[in-house]
N, C-alpha and C positions, 0 to 999 in steps of 0.2 A: 579916093582917103581909103574906101575899107578893100582897095584892089591892092593900094599899099601896105596895107596892115598885114595883110593876106600873105603876100608875100616875103615879107620880113619875118611874118613868123613861124613859113615855111622856113625860111634858108637860117634862121636861128637854130636849131635844132645842128646843124649842118656846123656849123660853126664852132660851137661847145664841144662838138666830138671831138673834135679837133685839137683842143686844148690840153697839153698835156702835163701836170703841175714838172718844175725843176725838180731831180733825182739826183742832185750829187753826192752820192755816200759815200766816197773814197774821201771828202773833207771830213767822216765824222768815224772815221774807222780808228782812229786816235786823239787824245784829248781830256782833257777836263770839263764836264760837263754839271749841270744843275735841270734839275726836274722835279718841280713844285705838282702836289696832289691833293685832295682833301679824302682823309681818312676821319670818320664820326665825325663832319660837320669842322673841324678843323683842317688847315692850310697847312701842308708838312713840305721841309725842302731836303731833297735827299743830292748830294754832292756826290760824283763818284769821277774815276780818274781810270781811262782806259785806255790799254797797253796793249798792241799784239794781241797773245789771246788769255790775257790777265785784266780783270778788271775790279777794283779798291771801292767801293759802297760806305760811303762817309754820312749815317744816318742817325738823330737822337745823341749825338757825343760817341758813336760806338763806328768801327771800319769792320767790314767782313769783304773777303776777294769772294771772286768770280770768276770760273774758267767762262771763257768765250768761243765759243767756235762757230764760224763765220761757213755761213751753207753760199751763199751770192755777195756778190758788193753790195745791197741791201738789204739781209736776212743773216742772222746767227740766233745760236739759243747759247742761253747765260746757264751757271749751274754753281747754286753754293760751292767751293770748296769743304768748310766744315758746316753741315747742317746740322742745328741742337734739336730738331724735329720733323719729325715725317712730312711738315706739310714743306719743309727746306730745301728738302730731298728733291722736291718736283723742278724741272728745267722749268725756264720761261721762252717762248719763240717772238722774239721782235724782229719787226719789219718797218722801216724807214719809207715811207710813205711821198712825204714831198721833204726839200730843203729851201734856207736859203742861205744868207752870206752864215748867218750867225747861232743859226737854231735849224732843228729837224724836226717834223711829227710824227709819229709812230705809232703804229700797233701792236696791241703786245698782250699773249695769251699764255695761259700756262700748257705745256705741252700736254694733247690730247683733249684739254677741253676747249667745246668749241665756244667760248663767249671771250669777246675780246674788249680792248678796253683801246681809247689812246692818249695818248697825252705829246707836251711839248719837250724838246730838252734843247735848254740855252749851252753853247760853245764858251768856257771861260775866261779861255787860254788864245 
């Protein structure tokens, strides 16, 4: 019994090392999406439409446009087209980590900042 358990414990890490999350990023290059985040303890949903090199975000009844520059199939940089203050001038680096049929999990951070956050966006179209 102990021998079988030992073998299983040795094989398990090798099996996990072979696992690769699905990353079909091309399916999420264009389309309509929603993303829900918690800001100061309150859930807030952002809707956005991404088409080519343009992304339009709808948050709290206001629309905002950003340019999108794809680095590769799964990474891109978003930069506001009409920033209203210095904080909005900073670009955001987005990296798609995994995908499903209708959603993708991503990691994002301000360009030049090492603190990263994660989220999940859902395709609505």
